[in-house]
C-alpha positions as CSV (number, residue, x, y, z in Angstrom):
1,M,-31.5,-41.8,-50.7
2,K,-29.2,-39.1,-51.5
3,K,-25.7,-39.5,-50.7
4,D,-23.6,-37.0,-48.7
5,I,-26.5,-34.7,-47.6
6,H,-26.0,-34.7,-43.9
7,P,-23.5,-32.5,-42.2
8,E,-20.5,-33.6,-40.6
9,Y,-21.0,-34.9,-37.1
10,Y,-18.3,-34.0,-34.3
11,Q,-17.4,-34.6,-30.8
12,A,-18.0,-31.1,-29.6
13,K,-16.3,-29.5,-26.7
14,V,-18.7,-27.3,-24.9
15,T,-17.1,-24.5,-22.7
16,C,-18.9,-22.4,-20.2
17,V,-17.9,-19.1,-18.9
18,C,-17.8,-20.5,-15.4
19,G,-15.0,-22.8,-16.8
20,E,-16.8,-26.0,-17.0
21,T,-16.1,-28.1,-19.9
22,F,-17.9,-31.3,-21.3
23,V,-18.2,-33.1,-24.6
24,T,-21.3,-33.9,-26.6
25,G,-22.2,-34.5,-30.2
26,S,-22.7,-31.6,-32.5
27,T,-22.1,-30.2,-36.0
28,K,-19.7,-27.7,-34.5
29,K,-16.3,-28.5,-33.1
30,E,-16.5,-26.1,-30.3
31,I,-19.5,-24.6,-28.5
32,R,-19.5,-21.8,-26.0
33,V,-22.2,-21.2,-23.5
34,E,-22.9,-18.4,-20.8
35,I,-24.6,-20.9,-18.3
36,C,-24.4,-24.7,-17.9
37,S,-25.8,-27.1,-15.2
38,K,-22.8,-26.3,-12.9
39,C,-23.7,-22.8,-12.7
40,H,-27.4,-22.5,-13.3
41,P,-29.6,-21.6,-10.4
42,L,-31.9,-24.4,-11.0
43,F,-29.1,-26.9,-10.4
44,T,-27.0,-25.2,-7.8
45,G,-29.9,-24.0,-5.6
46,K,-28.3,-20.5,-5.6
47,Q,-29.8,-17.2,-7.1
48,R,-27.6,-15.4,-9.6
49,I,-28.6,-12.8,-12.0
50,V,-27.7,-13.4,-15.4
51,D,-27.4,-10.2,-17.3
52,S,-26.1,-10.5,-20.9
53,G,-27.0,-6.9,-22.1
54,G,-27.3,-4.3,-19.0
55,Q,-31.0,-5.0,-18.8
56,V,-31.1,-5.4,-14.8
57,E,-29.3,-2.0,-14.5
58,K,-31.8,-0.3,-17.0
59,F,-34.6,-1.8,-15.1
60,Q,-33.3,-0.8,-11.6
61,Q,-32.8,2.8,-12.8
62,R,-36.3,3.0,-14.3
63,F,-37.5,1.6,-11.0
64,A,-35.6,4.0,-9.0
65,K,-37.1,7.0,-11.0
66,T,-40.8,5.7,-10.3
67,Q,-39.9,5.4,-6.6
68,K,-38.7,9.0,-6.4
69,K,-41.8,10.1,-8.1
70,K,-44.1,8.4,-5.5
71,K,-42.1,10.0,-2.7
72,A,-42.6,13.5,-4.2
């Protein structure tokens, strides 16, 4: 077998935008995530809209336009 073909493996610190941090194994030393098990709706039981690019606002604007056309 070839030697030194595998990447370096680290104890990576994972940081969520909610402030939660935990350690896991990875080829990177630090990992940043937008959502974790402490803030994900599946695990918390609370509904939260996760919008990373303004897609919800765009949809709501288009939906409002269609509602106005239906009323007219």
